Every structure is written in C-alpha cells, then in structure tokens.
N, C-alpha and C positions, 0 to 999 in steps of 0.2 A: 652722419657718422655711424658706421656699423658697430652695433653693440654686441659684445660677447654674451653667451648664455649666462655666464656667471654674473656679469653686470646686470643683466635683465632680472635675474632672480633676486639679486640683492636689492635692486631698486624697488622691486615690487614688495619685498618683505620689510625693508628698513623704513619705508615711509610710515609704518605704524608708530614710529617713535614720535612723530609730530602730531599734535592735537589737531582737531578739525579746525580749519581756517588758518592754520600756521603752515608755512612752507619750510621744508627741510632743504639741505644742501643739494641733493639730487634734483628735487623739483625746480629749484632756482636754476640749476644748470640746464635742465631741459628747456626752460623758458629762454635762456640765453642762446641755446642752439637754434631756436626758432626765430629769435628777434634781434640778436646782436648784429648790427650792421657791419662790424669789422669781420666777423666770422662769415657772414653772408657774402661779403666782397671776396674773401679768400676762396669760398666755394665756387663762385663764378670764375675767378682767376684760374682755378684748377680745371674747370670745364674748358676754358679757352686754351689753356696750356696743353691739354691733351690733343688738340687739333694739330699741334706742331708735327707730330709723327706722320699724319696723313699728308700734310703739306710737303714734308721732306721726301716721302715716298713718291710723290707725284713726279719728281724729276727723274725717276728710274722707269716710269711707266710710259707707254705710247701716248701720243697726243694726236688728235685728229681735228681737222678744220676744213671749212668750205670757203672758197674765195672766188671772185669773178669780176668781170667788168662788162659794160655795154657802152659803146661809143658810136656816134654818127659824125661824119665829116664831109668835106667838100662844100662848095658854095651853096648848093641846093640840097644838101644832106642826102645825096644820092648814093652814099656808101655807109655801111654799118658793120660793126664787129661785136659779136656777143660771145664771151668765153667764160667758163667757170671750171673749177677744179676741186676735187676732193682729195686731200693729202693726209697721209698718216706718217708720223715720224716716231721712230723708236731709237732712243739713245743706246748706242753700243759701247762707247767708251767716253765717259765724262767724269773725271775725277772729282770735279767740284760738286756735281750732283750727288755723288756717293757720300761725300762729306756732309752735304746738306741733310741727307737721310739720317746719317749718324747723329748729327746735331739735333734733328727732330726728336729722335728717341731720347737723347740726353735731356732735352728740354722738358719732355714729359716727366722724367725722373726728378728734375729740378722742381717742377710744379708740384709734384706729389710731396716732396720734402718740405716745400714751403707751406703746403696746406697742412701737413702734419704738425709743423711748427705753429701754425695758426690755431690748430686744435689744442695744443698744449698751452698756448698763450691764453686761450679762452678759459681753460680750466683754472689757470693761475689767476686770471682777472676775476673770475667768479668767486674763487676761494678768498682772494684778498678783499674783494668788496663785501662778501658775506661776513667775514671775520671783522672787518672794519665796523660794520653795523653792530655786531655783537659787542665789540670792544667799546664803542661809543655808548651803547645801552648800559653796559656794566659801569662805565665811568659815571654816567648820569645817575644810575641807581645808587652807587656808593656815595656820591655827593649828596643825594637826597636823604639817605640814611644818616650820613654824617651831619647834615643840617638839622635833622630832627634831634639827634643826640646833643648837638650844641645848644639847640633851643631849650632842651630840658635842663642842661647845665646852666644856661642863662637864667631860666626861671628860678632854679635853686639858688643861684648867686644873689638874685634880687631878694628872695625871701630871707636869706641869711643876712643881707645888708639891712633889711627892714627891722629885723629883730636884734641887730647889733652884734651878730657873731661873725661877720665878715666885712671887709672894707669895700669901698666903691671900686677898688682896683679889680676885684674879681668880676664885678659886673661889666666893667669896661672891657676887660680881656675877652669875656664870653661874647659881648656884643661885637667886638672887632672880628672874632673868629666867625660869628654868624654872618656878618656882612661879607666877609671874604668868601665864605661858602656859597652865598647867594650869587656873587659875581661869577664864581667858578661854575655854578650850576647853569647860568645863562650861556657861558662859553661851551659847556658840555652839550647843552641842547642844540646849539648851533652846529657843533661837530657831528651830532647825530643826524641832523637834517642834511648836512653835506654828504655824509656816508650813505644815507638813503637815496639821495639824488644820484650818486655814482652807481649804486646798484641798479636804480631805475634806468639809467642810461644803457646798461648792458642788457637787461631783460625786457625793456620796452614798455613797462607798466609799473605803477606804484607797487612796491613790495608789500605783501601781507606780513603779519607778525612772523618772525622767524624762529625755528627751533633753536634751542640754545645748548651750549656744552654742559654736560652733566658735571655737577660740583665735585663728584667723587671719581672723575675720570682719571685713568692711568694711561699715560702716553708711553709708547714702546720705542726703543731705539731703532735706528735704521738697520735694515738687513739687506746685504751683508754688512757686518760691523767694521770692515776694513776700508779706510778712506781710499787706498790705492785702487781698489776694485772699482769704486765709483769714478775715480779720475780716469782710469783706463777706458771705461764705458763712455765717458764724456768726450774723450779724444776721437773715438771712432763712431759712436752711435748718436751723438748730439745732432739734431736735425739742422742746426745752423752749420755745423761742420759738413754734414752730408751735402747740403745745398752748395756750399762753397767748393767741395770736392768735384761735384758735377759741373760747376761753373768753370773750374780749371780744365776739365776734360773738354768742355765746349770750346774754350779758348785755344787749347792745343789743336782741336779739330779745325778751328778757324784758320790757323796757320797753314795747315795742309790744303784747305779749300782755296786760300789765296795763292798758294804756290801752284795750284792746278791751273792758274791763269797762264802759266808758261807751257802747259801740256797740250798736245793735240786733242781734238775732239772728233769722234766718228759717230755718224747717225745712219740708220737705215731709213730710207725714204721711199714710200710707195704712193702713186697718185693715179687718178683717173681724170682725164681732161676732156672737155667738150668745147668745140669751136664752131662758130657759125659766121662766115664771112660773106657779105653781099656788097656788090659794087656795079653801078650802071656803066661806068666808063671802062672798067676792066672786068668784064664778065668771066673771062677765063680764070680769074683768081677766086671766083665764088666757090664756096663749098662749106660743108658742115660734116661733123663726125666726131667720134670718140677716139681717144687714144689712152693707152695704159703705160705706166712706167714704174720701174722699181730699180733701186740702186743704192749706193753708199755715198754719203757726203762726208768729206773730211776737211778739217781746217787746222792749220799750224800757226799759232800766234808768233809773230816776229818782233814787233816793237809796239808798245802802247804808251810811249811818252813817260816811261818809268812809273806808271800808275800801279802796275802789278807789284813791282819791287817795293814801292812805298806801302802798299796794303799789307805785304808780308811783314815789313818792319813794324808796322802798326800792330798787327796781330801778335807778333812776338812780345812787344811791350805790354800789350793787354794780358797776355798769358803770364808774364812776370808779375803783373799787378794781381791777377787772380791767385797766383801762388802765394803772394804776400797776404792777401785777404784770407786764404785758407789757413795760413799760419796764425793770423790774428784770431780767426774763429776758434781754432783749437785752444789757443791760450785763454781766450775768453771763457770757453766751455769749462776748461780745467779750473779757472779761477772761480767761476760760479759754483762748480761742484764742491770745491774746497770750502767756500764760504757757506754754502748750504749745509754741508756735512757738519762743520764746526757750529753752525747755528742750531742744528738739531741737538748735537752733543751738549753744547753749553746751555741750550734752552732746557734740556731735561734736568741739568744740574741746578739751573735757576729755579725751575718749578719746584724741585725738591727743597731747595733752600727757602723759597717763599712760603711753601706749605708749613715748614717748621717755624718760620717767622710769624705766620698768621696765628699759630697756636700760642707762641710767646707773646705776641701783641695783645691777644685776647686776655691772657693771664695778667699782663701788665695793666690793662685797662681795668679789669676787675679789682686788682689790688689797689690801684690808685683811687677808684671809686670808694672802696671800703676805707682807705686811709683818709680820704676827704671827709667822709662821714664822721670819723672819730677824731678828726682834727690834726692828723699827722701829715697830711698832704694838702696842698693848696689847689685852687681852681685851675691854674695853668697846667699843673701836672696832669689833671684829668683830660684837659683839652688836648694836650700833646699826645697823650696815650690814645685818645680817640682818633686823632689825625693819623697817627702811625698805623693804627689798625686798618683804617679804610684805605690808606695809601698802599699798604701791603696787599690788601685784597685786590685793588686795582692792578697793581704790578703783577700779581699772580695770574690774574685773568689774561693780561696782555702777554705774559710769558708763554702761556699755553697756546694762545692763538699764533704767536710768532713761531713757536716750535712746530706746530702743525703746518704752517705755511712753508717753513724751511724744508720740511719733509717733502712737500710737493715740489718745491724748487729743486731739491736734490734729484728727484726722479726726472724732472724736466731737463736738467743739465745732462743727465745720462741718457736722454732720449727714451725713457721708459715710463713717462707719465701717461696714464690712461684714465678712462671714466671710472673704472672700478676702484681707483685710488680715492676718489671722492666718496664712493660707496662705503669704503672702509672707515672714512671719517664720519660718515653719516650715522654709523653705529653708535658713535659717542654722543649723539645729540638726543635731546629729549624735549618734551613739550614746554613752552615758555610758561613762567608762573602767571597765574591769573590775578 
C-alpha cells in the first residue's frame, strides 16, 4: 500500500507515544500489512486481475503461427510430401473481440476497487482487534481493582463482626460479592486471551503489550457534521458500490459481446508457404518451392442452433441481476454510513454521560464509605457503590473504543478510510501502565 507523505511523517513521530517494548496502533497495522493472509490474498488477486486488460487487448492484435505436415505414402513409401506455412492474422472487424477488450479494462477497475475494499477491511479489522484487546484489558483491570476493594470491605466486615458492631450478614454479603468478582475475573481473563488470539491471527505473531488510550482523551465529532454528506459519499464512493457499478458495466458489455455472435467477422491473413513433393511413380508432379499469399477472410454466421440467442438472453438476465446487486450495495452503504454516523454521535454523548457518572459514582462511594464508618450506611451500600463505580469505568472505556471504531466505519462506508486515519487515533495513545 502506497503511503502518503503525511502518513509517513505521522507514523514516524507518533510512535514516540508508546514505550519501548509496546506496540502502538500504527505498528500493529504495519505488521498486519506484512502478515495478514486475507490482505495478502487480496494483493495477489489484484496482480492477477490486472492481467485481464492484456488478455482482452490480445484479441485486437495480430497473431502469428507456424504449421506444417510431413507424410509418406504408397506401398513402398516411394512418395512423400513436406509442407509448412507461416501465417499472420490481423482482426479487422470482430465486435466480440472489442467487447472483450473493454471488459478487460473494466475487470482491472473492478480488481482495484476490490483491493481498495480489502485495504479498508484490514484497517477496520486491525482497529477492532486492537480495541478489543484494550477493552478486555480494561475489564480485567477494573475487575481486579473491584476485587481488591471488595476484599478490603470483607476484611472490615469480619473485624466488625468479631467485635460485635456488625452482623454476620455483612460478612456473607461481602463474601458473595468477592466470589462473584472472582468468577467474573476468570471470564474476563478468557476474553482477553481470545482477543489476543484474534489480533495474533491478523499480525501473524504474539502481540507485545499495546499502547493504551489516554484517560483524559477528548474525542472529536465527525467532520463534516452533516449526515447527508456522508450518505451521499457512501452512495457514490463506497468501494462496494464502485465494484458493483463496474460489474454492471461488464454485464452490459457481455450482452453486446454475445450479440456480436450474429455479426460478420473480417480478418486480414498473410502467409508464406513451403511445399516439397516427391514421388517415384509420378515424377512429373515432383517439385518444391515457396509461395506467398495475402488476403481478407470473412465469415457471416447464419444459424448456431439458437445458442447465440440463448447466450444473449442469459447475459440480459445477468445484467438485471448486476443492477439489483448495485442497488443493494448502495442501500447497504447508506445503512452502514447512517449507523456509523449515529454511532459516533451517540457514542460522544455516552462518553460525556459516563464521564459525569464516573465522578458521581466516585462521590457516592466516598460518601457510603464514610457513612459506613459512622454507622449510617450498611455494608451492602458500600458494595453497591463500588460495583457501580467500576461498572461505570468499564462502560466508559468501551464507549470510547466503540466511538473510535464507528468513526473508522463511517469513513469506510464513505470510501474515505485511509492509513492516516489510524495515525490520527495513534495520537490518542500512550504508554501502558507498568
């Protein structure tokens, strides 16, 4: 993939945000470019697809070949014939060949659109896998912190029960919450292992510690801020739409190519022939020599058992199918653009709400701890406040990752997703905590 100067400069400078031994988003993406088998397959498919133009052009260019024969006959093999010819043929009028040439060029355009789609898909897959790992790490970290807080509350409940200032109910409640947190921690560890395995599948090696999203990060709304602009871009620039548009043009050309089966063909033919005849019984026919010829060959199809008409009907039906596929591609692109835009807009609102909820949850926990110490709150109040705080932190973390991913999906739906979009997200990353 050709990288722009801007992306190169940003990739070089932004990697400073990750500590030594930790990989940032751009570094993971570079590993995916080199090792992801899906992207590699798409690159080879593009190389193969580009040959279609050369193959289509061949039908308009001259062709040359050499052919001949050598035979011996009669009872005692007393006669022989040796002939060969060099022939050159230049098509003068072949409508089918011209349509093949047009289809070859269209096939190249389709291959390039499909490869561009594969590039965007790789960016999305890398981004999703990267943020899935960060989200799983956050969930495990929050559960670990919650488990520590619950263990402290459990120890406090046990002390209070021993000195007679609390009932066994407080201890049992804290123990139940601790056991639940332990079970959730095991599940979170499994989720992290699965997320790491998915990332490894893309980059082809076990991932190193990853740079994480800054805690004070501020996410920006999509630009432009009008959803109709994104929808319009999705209808025309989405690579799935572009590929289906080319597929429709190929199908329409195929109709013309099959109709050309009814049309005459004209070729220019030039040849140089050699003949060597020898016979014992008819020596007067012996001779050898060269002859040259040039002329025009034509052919007018009259009847082919309805095969040509059937192929035309088939091509018309396939063109109608391609037209329906194009309509579906446009609708899908519009739907994806709307969903992603609303995901970004609503995600920003969610992040703002969760940030406020995090401050409120921390204040609620502090108040409940103080109330528990002075006897106006019970143990379950503190445990609930702790759970609410860590759940809010987890949800805030996930909302940020989802908002960033929806931003990438929005650009992909509009056909505008590039490597530099990852570089812009890379600015928001920092070294993982030690």
